[in-house]
C-alpha positions as CSV (number, residue, x, y, z in Angstrom):
1,M,-46.1,-69.5,-66.5
2,N,-50.0,-70.5,-65.9
3,A,-52.3,-67.6,-63.9
4,W,-51.3,-70.0,-60.8
5,L,-48.5,-70.2,-60.2
6,K,-48.3,-66.3,-61.5
7,G,-50.3,-65.5,-58.8
8,I,-48.2,-66.7,-55.5
9,V,-44.7,-65.2,-57.1
10,G,-46.3,-62.0,-57.7
11,Q,-48.0,-62.3,-53.8
12,V,-45.0,-62.6,-52.4
13,N,-43.5,-60.5,-54.2
14,D,-46.8,-57.9,-53.3
15,L,-45.9,-59.4,-49.5
16,L,-42.4,-57.3,-49.7
17,R,-43.4,-54.4,-50.7
18,E,-45.7,-54.8,-47.9
19,V,-43.4,-55.3,-45.0
20,S,-41.0,-52.5,-47.1
21,A,-43.6,-50.1,-47.2
22,D,-44.6,-50.6,-43.0
23,H,-42.3,-47.6,-41.3
24,L,-43.8,-48.0,-38.1
25,S,-43.8,-51.7,-37.4
26,G,-40.7,-52.6,-35.5
27,S,-38.4,-55.2,-36.3
28,A,-40.0,-58.0,-35.0
29,A,-43.9,-57.3,-35.9
30,L,-42.6,-56.9,-39.7
31,Q,-40.6,-60.2,-39.4
32,K,-44.5,-61.8,-37.9
33,K,-45.9,-60.2,-40.5
34,L,-44.0,-62.0,-43.5
35,E,-44.0,-64.6,-41.8
36,N,-48.0,-65.2,-41.4
37,G,-48.4,-63.8,-44.9
38,L,-46.0,-66.6,-46.3
39,L,-48.3,-69.4,-44.0
40,Q,-51.1,-68.4,-45.8
41,I,-49.9,-68.1,-49.6
42,F,-47.6,-71.7,-49.2
43,I,-50.0,-74.3,-47.7
44,E,-51.5,-75.0,-50.9
45,A,-49.7,-73.9,-53.6
46,P,-48.2,-76.3,-56.1
47,D,-45.3,-77.2,-57.1
48,P,-42.8,-73.8,-59.3
49,S,-40.9,-74.5,-62.5
50,P,-38.0,-74.5,-61.7
51,E,-37.4,-70.8,-63.5
52,E,-40.4,-69.5,-60.9
53,L,-38.2,-71.1,-58.0
54,L,-35.1,-69.3,-59.0
55,E,-37.5,-66.0,-59.2
56,L,-38.3,-66.4,-55.9
57,F,-35.2,-66.9,-54.3
58,H,-34.1,-64.2,-56.0
59,L,-37.8,-62.1,-54.0
60,F,-36.5,-63.2,-50.7
61,T,-32.6,-62.4,-52.2
62,S,-33.1,-59.3,-52.4
63,A,-35.7,-58.8,-49.6
64,R,-32.5,-60.0,-46.9
65,D,-30.5,-57.5,-48.4
66,E,-33.2,-54.8,-48.6
67,H,-34.1,-55.3,-45.0
68,Q,-30.3,-54.7,-43.1
69,D,-31.8,-52.2,-40.2
70,F,-34.0,-55.5,-39.4
71,P,-31.8,-57.5,-38.0
72,V,-35.2,-59.7,-37.3
73,V,-36.0,-59.8,-40.6
74,Q,-32.8,-60.6,-41.9
75,H,-33.0,-63.8,-39.6
76,F,-35.8,-64.9,-40.7
77,L,-35.2,-65.1,-44.6
78,D,-31.2,-66.1,-43.8
79,Y,-33.6,-68.9,-42.1
80,L,-35.2,-69.6,-45.2
81,L,-32.3,-68.8,-47.2
82,D,-30.5,-71.2,-45.8
83,R,-32.8,-74.0,-46.5
84,F,-34.6,-73.2,-49.8
85,P,-35.1,-75.8,-51.7
86,E,-33.2,-76.4,-55.1
87,E,-35.5,-78.5,-57.0
88,N,-38.5,-77.7,-57.9
89,R,-40.6,-81.0,-56.7
90,R,-42.5,-80.3,-53.6
91,A,-41.0,-77.0,-53.6
92,S,-44.1,-75.3,-52.0
93,E,-44.3,-77.6,-49.4
94,K,-40.6,-77.4,-48.6
95,I,-40.7,-73.1,-48.3
96,Y,-44.5,-73.5,-46.0
97,D,-42.8,-76.4,-43.7
98,I,-38.7,-74.1,-43.3
99,V,-41.5,-71.2,-42.0
100,L,-43.1,-73.5,-39.8
101,D,-40.4,-74.2,-38.4
102,Y,-39.0,-70.9,-37.3
103,H,-42.2,-69.9,-36.1
104,R,-42.0,-73.2,-33.9
105,E,-39.0,-71.8,-32.3
106,W,-39.8,-68.1,-32.1
107,S,-42.9,-68.0,-31.6
108,D,-43.0,-68.0,-27.8
109,V,-39.8,-66.4,-27.2
110,N,-41.8,-63.4,-26.2
111,D,-42.9,-65.4,-22.8
112,R,-39.7,-66.4,-22.8
113,I,-38.9,-62.9,-22.5
114,I,-40.5,-62.3,-19.4
115,R,-40.2,-64.7,-17.8
116,S,-36.3,-63.9,-17.4
117,F,-37.7,-60.2,-16.6
118,L,-40.5,-61.7,-13.2
119,R,-36.8,-63.3,-12.6
120,H,-35.3,-59.7,-11.6
121,Y,-37.8,-58.0,-11.1
122,P,-40.9,-60.4,-8.9
123,V,-44.5,-58.5,-8.9
124,L,-44.8,-57.7,-5.8
125,R,-48.2,-56.9,-3.8
126,G,-47.9,-54.0,-2.6
127,M,-45.0,-50.7,-2.3
128,P,-42.2,-52.2,-1.8
129,E,-40.6,-51.4,1.4
130,G,-38.1,-47.6,2.1
131,E,-36.6,-46.4,-0.9
132,G,-35.6,-46.4,-3.9
133,P,-36.1,-47.3,-7.6
134,L,-38.7,-50.2,-9.1
135,G,-36.1,-51.7,-10.8
136,R,-34.4,-52.5,-7.4
137,H,-37.3,-54.3,-6.1
138,G,-39.6,-55.3,-8.4
139,L,-43.1,-54.3,-9.9
140,F,-46.2,-53.0,-7.5
141,P,-49.5,-51.9,-7.9
142,G,-49.5,-47.9,-8.5
143,A,-46.2,-48.0,-10.1
144,R,-45.3,-45.2,-13.4
145,I,-43.2,-47.1,-16.7
146,L,-42.3,-44.7,-19.6
147,V,-42.1,-46.3,-22.5
148,H,-40.6,-45.0,-26.0
149,S,-42.1,-45.1,-29.5
150,Q,-43.2,-48.6,-29.9
151,S,-42.1,-52.1,-29.2
152,A,-43.9,-55.5,-30.1
153,T,-42.0,-56.7,-26.7
154,V,-43.0,-54.8,-24.4
155,Q,-46.3,-54.0,-26.1
156,H,-45.8,-57.8,-24.5
157,L,-44.4,-57.6,-21.1
158,L,-47.5,-54.9,-20.3
159,Q,-50.6,-57.6,-22.4
160,H,-48.7,-60.6,-19.7
161,L,-48.7,-58.0,-17.0
162,Q,-52.7,-56.9,-17.0
163,K,-53.5,-60.2,-18.1
164,K,-51.9,-63.0,-16.2
165,E,-50.2,-61.1,-13.4
166,H,-53.1,-59.6,-12.4
167,L,-50.9,-56.4,-11.4
168,S,-53.8,-53.3,-11.6
169,G,-52.7,-49.7,-11.5
170,L,-50.0,-49.1,-13.7
171,E,-49.2,-45.4,-14.6
172,I,-48.0,-45.7,-18.5
173,F,-46.4,-42.2,-20.0
174,Q,-45.9,-42.9,-23.4
175,T,-43.7,-40.8,-26.3
176,V,-45.0,-39.3,-29.6
177,S,-42.0,-40.6,-31.1
178,R,-41.9,-38.8,-34.1
179,P,-41.2,-37.9,-37.2
180,L,-44.3,-41.0,-38.2
181,G,-46.0,-40.8,-34.0
182,E,-45.7,-44.6,-33.8
183,G,-46.6,-43.8,-29.9
184,K,-49.6,-43.1,-30.8
185,Q,-50.6,-46.6,-32.0
186,Q,-48.9,-48.1,-28.9
187,A,-51.1,-45.7,-26.6
188,L,-53.8,-46.8,-27.9
189,F,-53.1,-50.3,-27.7
190,L,-52.4,-50.3,-23.6
191,R,-55.3,-47.9,-23.1
192,D,-57.2,-50.6,-25.1
193,L,-55.7,-53.1,-22.6
194,G,-56.9,-51.6,-19.8
195,Y,-54.2,-48.8,-18.3
196,D,-54.0,-45.3,-17.7
197,V,-52.0,-43.6,-20.0
198,V,-50.7,-40.1,-20.3
199,V,-48.7,-39.1,-23.8
200,F,-46.5,-36.5,-24.1
201,E,-43.7,-35.4,-27.1
202,E,-40.5,-36.2,-26.2
203,G,-39.1,-33.0,-26.0
204,A,-40.4,-33.1,-23.1
205,A,-38.7,-36.4,-21.7
206,S,-37.3,-34.0,-18.5
207,I,-40.3,-33.0,-17.0
208,F,-42.0,-36.9,-17.4
209,V,-38.6,-38.5,-16.3
210,P,-38.2,-37.3,-13.4
211,E,-41.7,-39.0,-12.5
212,V,-41.2,-42.1,-13.3
213,D,-39.7,-45.1,-11.7
214,L,-38.6,-47.1,-14.2
215,I,-37.8,-47.0,-18.5
216,L,-39.2,-50.1,-20.4
217,L,-37.0,-50.0,-24.1
218,G,-37.1,-52.3,-26.5
219,A,-33.5,-51.9,-29.6
220,D,-33.7,-52.4,-32.7
221,R,-30.2,-53.5,-33.2
222,V,-27.8,-53.9,-30.2
223,Y,-24.2,-54.4,-30.2
224,P,-21.3,-55.0,-27.6
225,R,-20.8,-51.4,-26.2
226,F,-24.0,-50.1,-27.8
227,F,-27.4,-49.9,-28.6
228,L,-29.9,-48.4,-31.3
229,N,-32.2,-47.5,-30.6
230,K,-35.5,-45.0,-32.2
231,I,-34.7,-41.1,-32.1
232,G,-34.9,-39.8,-28.6
233,T,-34.0,-43.3,-26.8
234,S,-30.7,-40.9,-25.8
235,P,-31.9,-38.5,-24.1
236,L,-34.2,-40.1,-22.1
237,V,-31.4,-42.7,-21.3
238,I,-29.1,-40.2,-19.8
239,L,-31.8,-38.1,-17.9
240,A,-32.6,-41.6,-16.3
241,S,-29.1,-42.3,-15.2
242,D,-29.4,-38.1,-13.4
243,F,-32.6,-39.5,-11.9
244,D,-31.6,-42.9,-10.7
245,V,-34.6,-44.3,-13.1
246,P,-33.7,-47.5,-13.7
247,V,-33.7,-48.3,-18.1
248,V,-34.5,-51.5,-18.8
249,V,-33.7,-53.1,-22.5
250,L,-35.8,-56.0,-23.6
251,A,-34.4,-57.6,-27.3
252,D,-34.5,-61.4,-28.5
253,T,-30.5,-62.3,-29.1
254,R,-31.9,-62.4,-33.2
255,K,-31.1,-57.9,-32.4
256,Y,-27.8,-59.2,-30.6
257,L,-25.0,-58.1,-33.5
258,N,-20.9,-58.3,-34.0
259,L,-20.2,-55.6,-35.3
260,S,-19.1,-57.5,-38.4
261,N,-23.2,-57.5,-39.1
262,A,-23.1,-54.1,-39.1
263,S,-24.9,-52.7,-42.0
264,S,-23.2,-49.1,-44.3
265,S,-25.6,-47.0,-42.1
266,F,-25.6,-47.8,-38.5
267,F,-28.9,-44.4,-38.0
268,G,-31.4,-45.7,-40.6
269,E,-31.4,-42.1,-42.6
270,R,-34.8,-41.9,-44.1
271,S,-37.0,-39.2,-46.2
272,G,-37.1,-35.6,-44.4
273,E,-40.1,-35.3,-46.4
274,E,-41.4,-36.6,-42.9
275,I,-40.5,-34.5,-41.1
276,W,-41.0,-30.8,-43.3
277,P,-42.7,-31.8,-47.2
278,D,-41.8,-29.5,-49.2
279,A,-39.0,-28.1,-47.8
280,P,-37.6,-24.0,-49.1
281,E,-34.9,-24.3,-50.7
282,G,-31.4,-24.3,-49.4
283,I,-32.7,-26.0,-46.3
284,E,-31.3,-29.7,-46.1
285,V,-33.7,-31.6,-43.9
286,V,-31.8,-35.0,-41.7
287,N,-33.9,-37.8,-40.7
288,Y,-32.6,-40.0,-39.3
289,Y,-34.8,-43.4,-37.2
290,F,-31.9,-44.9,-34.9
291,E,-29.2,-43.5,-32.7
292,P,-26.8,-45.7,-30.5
293,V,-26.7,-45.7,-27.1
294,P,-23.6,-46.6,-24.5
295,V,-24.7,-50.7,-22.6
296,E,-23.4,-49.0,-20.1
297,M,-26.5,-46.6,-18.9
298,V,-28.8,-49.7,-19.5
299,H,-29.7,-51.5,-15.7
300,R,-30.1,-54.8,-17.2
301,F,-30.8,-56.6,-20.9
302,V,-33.6,-58.9,-21.0
303,T,-33.4,-61.3,-23.8
304,E,-35.2,-65.2,-23.8
305,R,-31.9,-66.3,-22.8
306,G,-31.3,-64.3,-19.6
307,A,-30.5,-60.9,-17.9
308,V,-27.1,-59.4,-18.1
309,E,-25.8,-55.4,-16.4
310,G,-25.4,-53.0,-18.9
311,E,-22.1,-52.7,-18.2
312,K,-21.1,-56.3,-18.2
313,L,-22.4,-56.9,-21.8
314,D,-19.6,-57.0,-23.6
315,I,-18.6,-60.3,-22.1
316,S,-22.5,-62.3,-22.0
317,P,-22.2,-65.6,-22.4
318,W,-25.2,-65.3,-24.9
319,F,-23.8,-62.7,-26.6
320,P,-24.1,-62.8,-30.0
321,G,-27.0,-64.3,-31.2
322,R,-27.6,-63.5,-34.0
323,N,-25.5,-66.8,-35.2
324,S,-27.8,-69.1,-32.9
325,N,-30.8,-69.9,-33.7
């Protein structure tokens, strides 16, 4: 194998390792990182040998099997592997074209989700008349929105409201999201957009949930009866129900799965070292990343294809989206 071709296989391997090592980003953000990296690697790559092509195929297959907890990454790798070139002639060009086709199909998915969202929660220029949760009227200046962990889709929506809809004065309440504190990253992103951001430990949710108008969440996976999201979501949703605060989940249809698509571990258990490094002998530290939340506790699930009330999710016409391109 010459040095250049060894380099391309090595570059792909390094990219896949970088994606695997990222424990802060969500599924869609990891897929975008992988997509952008592959486009950069394969844009002018020469043809691999048959052996090298087989090695690349095995790398992508192993990555797909590894990322069972990240359905958007799996969706992307399934797309790539289903179309993977069978012979090495023009293989690099074909791989580049496959990734580019996927990019063209899904690059505007967050914009489509925003359009769906605004059809149900329009931007108002003043406070709505009468009493009741924001989600039953629309978004207005001065509304208070609570967000949890970090979600590229939620960030995209809030950026759109600031830049395109010129909706000013929104106040954001952001959880820290333990154990890695990825909520701090989202808080910095939202602050840089110009929002007033209040950061709090999710253990203090009972203090903040009664004071907000809307809870905006992403989702890691959505099933007919429940959805999975970062630990700490369930208490927020339960409190929201108690205080009549609407909860809206933003997630594209690549995250909508049948139970037959479920991974062996729903809860994405990670190293206990993240919670308690060098825990004393005799103490077991359990570190779950995800938890299930009943779909009927959600006001609406919003996707690029439309929106559906949580209690009607199992009969949604666009469910499931896993195998839909």
